[in-house]
C-alpha angles and dihedrals in degrees: 000000000000113000117198130219115174112312143161121229100301141191115185121233114207126224135164119248146104122292136197093224134035097208137074117243138170123153121204114234104204095316129121127227116241122209110278118264112220144181127197117245124180092338097314134082123244107208124198116200115231119202119197107214136140094218124084118279120253130198127273123210130196128192129200123217119281109282092214104259103078098273130102138206115251131189125210127187129261129180142201110052137225132161113253125211090273094055098255124130118248134192132222135195105040116070127230114250101202120189110215134187095173136038116231128196106251117323097049093177087254094114096042117112134209116225132194106247115215088184110076101176110118095205094051094046090046091055091049090052088051093051092050093049095049088051092051093242091151102173095041092052092047091048090052091047092050094045091049092050095050091045094055092246111135118214119216121255096251091060093045089051091052090051090052089048093050093049092049090045089054093044099251096132098154090053089049092053090050089054091047090052090056092048091052093050094050089041092241094123113111130190089268088057094056092044089055094050097043091051095046090046090050092049095046103034105016139254098297098064091046091053092045091053091045092053092047097047094040092067090048095052091201097166133116087248091048092239142041114280126218091266090063090052091046090054091051097046085048090051093047092044095053089059092046093242100149091168092061091041085055092052092047089050088051092048088049092058093040090056092053092241115144117228120240129213093271090053091057094042090055091045097048093043093051095045091045094052090044090051095242099143100169093053093047086053094049092050090050093050091048090052093053091047089054088058095251120142114223118232127229095271092052095048091047090053092049090050090052088049092050088047093056094042098044091239095143097161094056088046094049089050091053090046093055090046089059094050091046090057093050095250107148109220118227124228090270096057089046093051095044092053091047090049089049093052093044093055089053089052091245096139095159095056091045091057093049087057089046090057090050090051092053094044087054090061097254120137116224116241135197091282089055093052093045092052091049094048089049091051093053093044090050089052089051090243091141098157089052092049089055093048091050088051092054089049090053091050092050092049088058089232118163112275127204133188094262089059092050091046094050089054092048088052091053090050093050089051090051093043089235098152095164091052090050092053090051093052089048092053090048088053092052093046090055089063092242117145106250111221126216091254091065093052090049092056092051091050089047090051088055094047092051089046092051092245103138098158091051089051093053089048089054090051092050088048090051092052090046090057087052093244108150113229122221135205095282088056091055096043093052092044094049092048090050093049093046092054089046092048091239096154096160089057091050093050088049091052090048090053092046100046132049102230126225131198096281093051092046089052094047091049096045092047090048090050092052091047093050093048097251095132098159094051090047093050089047094052092044089057089049091049092051089047092056090053099253123137123225120237124238098269093050091047091049090050090052097049091048094055089041088061091045091053090051095051 
């Protein structure tokens, strides 16, 4: 009850602060109470008590119940009224004197007024507060919430959630937390309330504070339902997933299962998406298997993510099962899904399966791109079908499809395996004619094909052409070239390479071993001494050859 001392016409401005009392008191001192004067505002009436007394007026204070964190709601008087843009009566002339214990961003509750409510029906007032919140009438909604609270009228959870969402939407996070504290104390907070607060806290202050609040409140279970529902867990999984914190996502997933909640489609979509992005293939597959066990049908995005995981992990059987599930459900895979599946099968050497998927791709009306051809060539090369790889490469070239360096290099590797040095030269020429910059790796493959085919002079010519094109050779270039020259007894070229290049341990070992195998023992020993003098260590094969010829010299 509101007890009155002596007071002028007053409207109460609410602020947040500490109070010495938690009741409302005002005792009349010989005055009489006039009928209330009122004005309608947003469907309810704000009434201001008028006391008729000859004596001077004194202040009236009003205190709301404790909001649960050691702070209280205070009211201070104001005077001289006008109607603001939201329909509420405001007073001028007497400044509010708010008592604060905490600073808020903007609203600060210091300008919020308490109104006498003639309407006492909780449902009607809750609907009014819901309408105000949806229309972003922040101050009006807060005034109604404060007035209902001080009058002992309990708004429903839906209206309170709408108020919290309104405050968050208008960037009044501290005020939303204050309303949230009252809702928790009165057991009005639902799972949706917690989801709103956790999400807003994470966006404003980071993932850490949201996780700390979640852990603290999960143990309390202060919700209408008595525990967090799956929506709250989905919110926390989403918050942790956005920051790529897969460890916390896994913990939230474990907490979800321990709480006996059953994950929804959104739960597993968030889990799989996070684990795929963070490279946690095993966790992604575990989440997918659990979803299937719970009787949920994965959507297209989930299945594409699982196929990409299977591609990275080389689990082509699981990937093929997921792909067929997509087709059985009538989901048309896009070019990325087809390419990923072909690539997965190609890496596993399952070229027959890869070409079946390729035929499905063409029958579905999708045109193969450079990634498709690359995956098919890789599948043939991994299956050691080098001749078929070259035939496919020629088919790609005739079709005037776009070619990249990788396609050329796969064809050159196939030539090297088949010792087709002339075909490798042809491919290298086509590569240069296309205007594509030829990397060192491509020249190395051609030189290696010449080495395998026992064509040392051609290898030297390719090397000189490479230098002429200002392509910088690397260690692999010199190793292959020296081996070819040694087997071809091109000793002058070997000396020229040694003068041009500062040898390392690998080059010294290759030349020494070549000298031994070609019977140039003195040259090998001389170069061995030079290698040791330069501080390089021989490998096992070089050391074994030296020991063998040392024993022969002693005998």
